[in-house]
N, C-alpha and C positions, 0 to 999 in steps of 0.2 A: 107473431114476430119471429123472425128467423134467429137461429143461434148466433150467426155472424153479427147481426145487427145488435144483439144484446151485448156481445163481447166488445164491439166498438163503443157502445154507450158507456160501459163500465170503465174501459181504458180512458175514454175522453174525460169522464168525471175525475178519475184519479190524477190524470195529467193536469187538469184544471186546478185541483187542490194543491198539488205540488208547486205549480207555477205561482198560484196566489200566495202560498206560504213564503216562497223565495222573494217575491216582489214586496210583500209586507215587511219582511225582515230588512231588506235593503232600504226601504223608505224610512223605517224607524231609526236605523243606524245613522242615516244621513241627517235626519232631524236632530238627533242627540248630539252629533258632532257640531252642527251649526249652533245649537244652544250653548254648548261648552265654549266654542270660539267666541261667541258674543259676550258671554259672562267674563271671559278672560280679558277682553278688550275694555269692558266696562269697569273692571276693578282698578282702584287707584294704586294697587300694588303691582299692576301688570307691567309697569315701566314705560309704557307708551301713552298713557292717559294723562292729559293735562289736568292739574288740580285747579279747582275754582279759585277766583281772585280772593286774596286775603286768607287763604288756607294756611294754617301753621306749617312751618317747614318740617318735613319728615326725614330729611337727610340725616344719616347716622342712626335712624331708628328702624326704617324699612328701606332696603335697597331694591335694585332690580331683581325680579323674581320673587319678591315678598320675603326675603331673608330677614329675620328679626335681628335687630342690633341692640346695644345697650340703651336704656332710656336716659334722656337728659336730666339735668338737675332742675328742681322746681325753682321758679322765680322767687326773688325776695318777697317777704311778707305773705307767702302762700299759706292759706289756712292749713292747720294740721290735719293729717290724714288719719282716719281711724286705725288704731293699732300701731301707728308709727309714732316716733318721737322726733318732732322737728328740731333741728340743731343738734341732734344726738347721733353718734356714730355706732352706738352699741348698747349693751345692757346697762342697767342701773348699777353704779358702783357703790362702795360703802359710804355711808353718810347720807344716802338718798339722792345724790346728784348723779344723773346719767353719765356714763362714761362717754367722753367726747364732747360734752357740753350740756348746759341746762336744757330742759324741755318745756315747751309751752303747752304740752298736753296735760291737762289737769287730772290728777289721779282721783279716784273715787272719794267722795265725801261721806260715804256710808259708814256709820259706826259699827263697831264690833257687836256680835251677838251678845245678849245679856249674860249668857253662861260662859263666855270666852275668858280664858285665864291670861291672854296676852296683855302685855303692858299697854296702857292707854296713854294718850297724849298728856292728860291732866296729871297723871302719876309721875311722868318724867320731866315735864316742863312746867314753869310757873305762869300764872295768869292766863290760862287757856279758858276762853269764854265761849266761842262759837264752834270750835273744832273739838269739842269734848267727845270722848267715846271712840275716837279713831285709834288705830294702832299707832303707837309712839313712833315706830320706824317709818311711817308714811308721812310724817309732818314735814320733814325736810324736802321730800319730793314735791309736796304741795307748795312750800315756800319758793322753791326754784321755779315752779310753774308760774307763780305770781310774778316773779322777777322777770322771766322771759316774756310773758304775755304783755307786760307793761314797758319792757326795755329799761328797767331801773335797777338800782342796787338795793341791798337789804336795808340800808340806812334811809331809804325813801319813806319807810314806815317805822323803822326801829331806831332806837338810840344805840349807837355802836357799843358793843360789849355790855349793854344793859337791855337785853332783848325783851325782858318782861315788862318794862316800863311803858306807860300809856301817854307819854309826854307829847307825841306827835299826832296831829289831827288825821294824817293819812292812815294811821293805824285804825282809828275809829271808823273812817270811811271804808277801809278794807273789810272790816267786820260786817258792815251793812251790805257790801257787795257780795260777800260770801253767802249771807242769808238770802239775797236776791237770786243768786245762781241756784241755790238749793230749791227755792220756791218755784222758779221757772222750770227746773227739771222735773219737779213733782207734777206740775201742771201738764208738762209734755207727756207724762205717763209712759216713757220708754220709746216713743216714736221718734225722738231726737234728743240731742243733748247740747246745752250751751256751756261755754267755759268763759274765762276772763278774755281769752284770745278772740272769742266770737265778736266782741265789740272793740277791744283795745288794739288788736293786731300790732303789738309791739310798741304802742305809744302810751304815754302817761294818761292821756285823755282820749276817749274815743272820738273819731272824726265826726263833726257835726253834720 
């Protein structure tokens, strides 16, 4: 083989590699741009895509270009959200009632540890039967949760100004309901949690 032929072969191979590299890059770039354009059109936040029938209105939440906006308020009787306090606008105030209104989110019914020196409900209040061992400061939050979950006043279960009396049948029923909630949550084993609101949803009696 002549030296000239060898030189032409090497140059041809090099030119082919460079040309192949350029064509490959151009094809990949074009494909990537096409996929990006398709995804943008398919997005409900793209501004030009029609939402399916009966889709909730997203105006005021996401506008053209996908800019996030303030979330709307939850509808009436919406179940409580974990970590939130329905009906409450802020932290718990003195006396156990959340600042801004009562909460339907039932506080923990777990008693204090055996060695705890905190004041217990039965030490501060009279005639405590099923909520023994809880921190005394937690009792009012629990009572307000009952009140909000059933949409009632304190006198639904209690005799006004004589809170320790057992004259009303509703108070006996409430004690049974507390035990039922505790039993249900023990059976769930931490995979979920039921409260009074789970069934009552702001009504005296759960919907049948």
